C-alpha positions as CSV (number, residue, x, y, z in Angstrom):
1,M,5.9,83.9,115.1
2,T,6.7,85.5,118.5
3,P,7.4,83.7,121.7
4,N,4.8,83.4,124.4
5,R,5.6,85.9,127.2
6,D,2.9,84.5,129.6
7,F,5.0,83.0,132.4
8,R,3.3,81.4,135.3
9,A,5.0,80.5,138.6
10,G,6.0,76.9,138.5
11,G,4.6,76.4,135.0
12,R,6.2,75.8,131.6
13,N,6.4,78.1,128.6
14,R,3.6,77.3,126.3
15,I,3.0,78.3,122.6
16,S,-0.6,78.8,121.5
17,A,-1.1,77.9,117.9
18,T,-3.9,77.3,115.4
19,P,-3.9,74.7,112.6
20,G,-3.1,77.4,110.0
21,R,-0.2,78.7,111.9
22,L,1.2,75.2,112.4
23,L,1.1,74.5,108.7
24,A,3.0,77.8,108.0
25,V,5.7,76.9,110.5
26,I,6.1,73.4,109.0
27,A,6.4,74.9,105.5
28,L,9.1,77.3,106.6
29,I,11.1,74.6,108.3
30,G,10.9,72.4,105.2
31,V,12.3,75.2,103.0
32,S,15.2,76.0,105.4
33,V,16.2,72.4,106.0
34,C,15.8,71.0,102.6
35,P,16.8,73.5,99.9
36,A,17.3,70.8,97.3
37,R,13.7,69.8,97.6
38,A,12.6,73.5,97.4
39,Q,14.5,73.7,94.1
40,D,12.6,70.6,92.8
41,M,9.4,72.4,93.6
42,G,10.3,75.2,91.1
43,S,12.3,77.7,93.3
44,Q,15.2,79.4,91.5
45,P,18.7,78.6,92.6
46,A,20.7,81.3,94.4
47,P,23.5,82.7,92.3
48,P,26.9,81.2,93.1
49,A,29.0,83.3,95.4
50,E,32.0,84.9,93.9
51,P,35.3,83.3,94.9
52,T,37.1,85.1,97.6
53,Q,40.5,86.5,96.8
54,P,43.3,85.2,99.0
55,L,44.8,87.9,101.2
56,V,48.3,88.7,99.8
57,A,50.7,91.1,101.4
58,P,51.8,93.9,99.2
59,P,55.4,93.5,97.8
60,T,58.0,95.0,100.1
61,Q,60.1,97.7,98.6
62,P,63.9,97.3,98.8
63,M,65.5,99.2,101.5
64,G,67.5,102.2,100.4
65,G,70.6,103.7,101.9
66,L,73.3,101.3,103.0
67,S,71.5,98.2,101.6
68,D,73.1,98.9,98.2
69,L,76.6,99.7,99.6
70,E,79.4,97.4,98.5
71,V,82.7,97.3,100.5
72,L,85.9,96.0,98.9
73,V,88.9,95.4,101.1
74,T,92.3,94.7,99.5
75,P,95.4,94.0,101.5
76,Y,98.5,93.6,99.3
77,G,102.2,92.8,99.3
78,W,104.5,95.0,97.2
79,A,108.1,93.9,96.5
80,T,109.5,97.5,96.1
81,W,112.7,98.8,94.5
82,A,113.5,102.4,95.2
83,A,115.2,104.8,92.8
84,V,116.2,108.0,94.6
85,G,117.7,111.2,93.1
86,I,119.0,114.3,94.9
87,N,119.6,117.6,93.1
88,P,121.1,120.2,95.6
89,S,120.2,123.8,95.1
90,N,123.9,124.7,95.5
91,P,125.5,124.2,92.1
92,R,128.8,123.4,93.6
93,I,127.4,120.2,95.1
94,P,127.0,117.5,92.5
95,S,123.7,115.6,92.1
96,S,123.5,112.0,93.1
97,S,121.2,109.1,92.6
98,S,121.0,105.5,93.8
99,N,118.9,102.4,93.2
100,V,118.1,100.3,96.2
101,P,116.9,96.8,95.5
102,F,114.0,95.1,97.3
103,A,116.3,92.7,99.2
104,E,118.2,95.6,100.8
105,I,115.0,97.5,101.6
106,A,113.5,94.3,103.2
107,D,116.6,93.9,105.3
108,H,116.3,97.3,106.8
109,L,112.6,97.2,107.7
110,T,112.2,97.6,111.4
111,L,108.6,96.4,111.4
112,V,106.3,94.7,108.9
113,P,105.0,97.4,106.6
114,F,101.3,98.0,106.2
115,M,99.9,98.2,102.7
116,G,96.1,98.1,102.0
117,Q,93.3,99.5,100.0
118,V,89.6,99.9,100.6
119,E,86.8,100.8,98.2
120,F,83.2,101.7,98.8
121,R,80.7,101.5,95.9
122,D,77.1,102.6,95.6
123,G,75.8,102.4,92.1
124,P,78.0,104.4,89.7
125,F,79.8,106.2,92.5
126,G,82.8,105.0,94.5
127,F,85.4,106.0,97.0
128,L,88.9,104.6,96.8
129,G,91.5,104.8,99.6
130,D,95.0,103.5,99.8
131,Y,97.6,103.6,102.6
132,I,101.3,102.6,102.9
133,H,103.4,102.7,106.1
134,A,107.1,101.6,105.7
135,P,109.6,102.1,108.6
136,L,113.3,101.7,107.6
137,R,116.5,101.8,109.6
138,V,120.2,101.5,108.6
139,G,123.5,101.6,110.3
140,I,125.9,104.6,110.1
141,T,129.7,104.2,110.0
142,T,131.4,106.6,112.5
143,R,134.8,104.8,112.9
144,N,134.1,105.2,116.7
145,I,136.2,108.4,116.9
146,V,134.1,111.6,117.1
147,F,130.9,109.5,117.7
148,G,130.3,106.0,118.6
149,S,128.1,103.7,116.5
150,G,125.1,105.4,114.8
151,T,121.9,104.5,113.1
152,G,119.6,106.4,110.7
153,G,116.0,105.8,110.1
154,L,113.4,106.8,107.6
155,V,109.6,106.3,107.9
156,I,107.5,106.7,104.7
157,D,103.7,107.3,105.1
158,T,101.6,107.9,102.0
159,G,97.9,107.7,101.7
160,S,95.5,108.6,98.8
161,A,91.8,109.1,98.5
162,M,89.8,109.4,95.3
163,L,86.1,109.9,94.4
164,L,85.2,107.7,91.4
165,Y,82.4,107.8,88.8
166,R,81.7,104.8,86.5
167,A,81.5,106.6,83.2
168,I,81.2,103.3,81.2
169,A,79.5,100.2,82.6
170,Q,79.1,97.2,80.3
171,P,78.7,93.5,81.1
172,D,82.4,92.7,80.2
173,Q,84.1,96.0,80.9
174,Y,84.0,99.3,82.8
175,V,85.8,102.7,83.0
176,D,86.0,104.8,86.2
177,V,87.2,108.4,86.3
178,G,88.0,110.3,89.5
179,V,89.5,113.2,91.4
180,G,91.3,113.1,94.8
181,F,94.5,113.7,96.6
182,R,97.6,112.0,98.0
183,V,99.4,112.8,101.2
184,W,103.1,112.2,101.7
185,G,104.9,112.1,105.0
186,L,108.6,111.5,105.4
187,R,110.3,111.4,108.7
188,G,114.0,110.8,109.2
189,D,116.2,110.5,112.3
190,I,119.9,110.1,113.1
191,S,121.2,108.7,116.4
192,L,124.9,108.9,117.1
193,G,126.5,107.3,120.1
194,E,128.9,109.0,122.5
195,G,132.5,109.2,121.4
196,L,134.8,112.2,121.7
197,L,131.5,114.2,121.6
198,P,128.3,113.5,123.5
199,S,125.6,111.5,121.9
200,L,123.4,113.2,119.4
201,D,119.8,112.6,118.2
202,V,118.4,114.6,115.2
203,T,114.9,114.2,113.8
204,R,113.5,115.9,110.8
205,G,110.3,115.4,108.8
206,T,108.1,116.9,106.2
207,S,104.7,116.3,104.6
208,W,102.6,117.7,101.8
209,V,99.4,117.1,99.9
210,D,99.1,116.6,96.1
211,P,95.8,116.9,94.1
212,L,95.1,114.0,91.8
213,I,93.1,113.0,88.7
214,G,92.9,109.4,87.7
215,A,91.2,106.7,85.7
216,R,90.7,102.9,85.9
217,Y,89.8,100.4,83.2
218,H,88.8,96.8,83.7
219,R,88.1,94.1,81.1
220,D,86.8,90.6,81.7
221,L,88.8,87.9,79.8
222,G,86.6,84.9,80.4
223,S,86.8,81.9,82.7
224,G,87.0,84.1,85.8
225,F,90.1,86.1,84.5
226,G,90.3,89.8,83.9
227,A,92.7,92.7,83.5
228,T,92.8,96.1,85.3
229,A,94.8,99.2,84.5
230,Y,94.9,102.2,86.8
231,G,96.7,105.6,86.4
232,A,96.8,108.9,88.3
233,V,98.7,112.1,88.0
234,G,98.9,115.1,90.2
235,G,101.0,117.5,92.2
236,F,100.8,120.4,89.6
237,G,103.2,122.4,91.9
238,V,100.6,122.5,94.7
239,G,102.7,120.1,96.8
240,A,105.1,118.1,94.6
241,H,106.0,119.3,91.1
242,T,104.7,116.0,89.8
243,D,103.1,113.0,91.5
244,W,102.1,110.0,89.4
245,E,101.2,106.4,89.6
246,V,100.6,103.5,87.2
247,L,99.3,100.0,88.1
248,G,98.4,97.0,86.0
249,T,97.1,93.6,87.3
250,I,95.8,90.3,86.0
251,D,92.7,89.4,88.1
252,Y,91.1,86.1,88.9
253,A,87.6,85.7,90.5
254,A,88.2,82.7,92.9
255,N,84.5,82.9,94.0
256,Y,81.8,85.5,94.6
257,W,83.5,87.1,97.6
258,I,87.2,87.1,96.8
259,D,89.3,88.2,93.8
260,L,93.1,87.5,93.4
261,H,95.5,89.9,91.7
262,A,99.1,89.9,90.4
263,G,100.8,92.8,88.7
264,F,103.2,95.7,88.7
265,R,103.0,99.1,90.3
266,S,105.1,102.3,90.1
267,L,104.6,105.2,92.5
268,N,106.6,108.4,92.1
269,F,107.1,112.1,93.0
270,N,109.4,115.0,92.3
271,Y,109.5,117.4,95.3
272,S,111.6,120.4,96.2
273,F,113.0,120.4,99.7
274,P,114.5,123.6,101.1
275,R,118.1,122.8,100.0
276,A,117.6,120.2,97.3
277,G,115.1,118.7,94.9
278,N,114.3,115.1,95.4
279,T,112.8,112.4,93.1
280,L,111.6,109.1,94.4
281,N,110.4,106.2,92.3
282,L,109.0,103.1,94.1
283,Y,108.3,100.2,91.7
284,G,108.0,96.5,91.7
285,P,105.6,93.5,91.4
286,L,102.7,93.0,93.8
287,I,100.1,90.4,94.8
288,A,96.8,91.2,96.4
289,A,93.4,89.8,97.3
290,T,90.1,91.7,97.3
291,F,87.4,90.7,99.8
292,R,83.8,91.7,99.1
293,F,81.3,92.6,101.8
């Protein structure tokens, strides 16, 4: 059926039809409007349409790079005793040693010391850094004759860095092994007030770097508790003759983002200065808290 294209001015559109054409049109209308009746008349039903699948976004892949990086920040307090030994290169000068208790060291601190550790972990690999800054100052007896009152100061700076690899990783324990270095910096000064002689200020300092190898072992004990042991040894004559450290702690996981620690640490070196060999042993109990980011 095609529309009538005979348009007259002022007239209406008209459709010319014969009785046969009208019957065909009525039949087509009945089939399109009443499909159920057409089925009753013997027509075959159309096959059911296949269900459409919902549109689902493809799963997103985890981001690489820094998304897997874990940062552990550990400030700590260390109640340190110091055992110092001096062995002069001149055989006519006797060797000497002293043991300075923590109370005396704390009394001579000029500022609050800084002690902290940071660790970055990505899978089996890690980087561990530790730094200590301790400024000390003591009075010097001059008897106010040649010089007036005097003071002496010592600043200790030591920092270590170690690359770690997790050689054993199990649900209840792990072992890390690593290589790195430790930097020591010692700076001393003496200030003497004016007496018979004019005032005098003397400052001396030295620094060196020691290579290190180390290992760390951790074991879960249950109920949030664990134990950690760490040890490192180095120097090998590159800087100090020997440079070694041991650390043991009992750990408690307070929640998913903070761990608490209490234990004992010993940090030591044997180094030759121009006129004397010197040994230093820093040791004592410590407490710490590790924050996870």
